[in-house]
N, C-alpha and C positions, 0 to 999 in steps of 0.2 A: 783465877790462876795466880800463882805467886812464883817469883824468881828471886834468886840471890844475886846481888850486884856487888862487885868488888871495885872500889875506887882507891886512888892514891892521892896524896898531897905532897908537894915538894916545897922544901924550905929554901927557895931560891929568889933572887931579886926579881926575876921576870915571871913568877908563877901566876897562873890564871885560875886558881881555885882547884877544885877536885877534877881529876882526870879519870875517865873510864878505863878499867883494865880487863874485866871479864864479867860474864853472866853465867849463872848455873841454874839448871831447872830444879835442883834440890840442894839443900845445904851441902856445901863441899866438905871434903875431908882434908886433913892436913896434907896428905900426899897430892891432892888436886890443887891446893893453894900454893904449894911450894914453888912451882915454876913461875908464878906470878909475883911472888914476894922475895925474889932474889935467892931462891933455893934455901931459905932459912926456915928450919923447923921451928925454932923459937918464935919467929915472927908469925908463922902460920898458926901456931897454937894460940898465940896472943889474940890474933884476929878472930879465931873461932870462939875463944872463951869469953872475950869481952866486947867483940864487935869491932875492935881495932883502936886506932889512935897511937900516939907516941908511946914507946916503951921507955926511952931515955932521951938522948939528945940527937938522935939520928936525923938525917936530912930528908928522908922519905918515910912516910907512914901510910897505913892502909886502913880502910873501913869496909866492913861487910854488912850489907843491909838486905832485909827481906822486903821486896816491893810487890804490891798488888798490880796486876796487869789488867 
């Protein structure tokens, strides 16, 4: 079985690495991701197309990974 895990990283002084945001039983859609990525369609599309990471110089960025259970 495989799931899709969404995590985020924060560019802050007291960050502790990746933070768990959501898990999906199948690859999510842009619409499903948007509530988790600040309602940004651009960010959701970036996460789906490239797996995530920074787009520019934003302080929060996301990663989407397929994980074997």
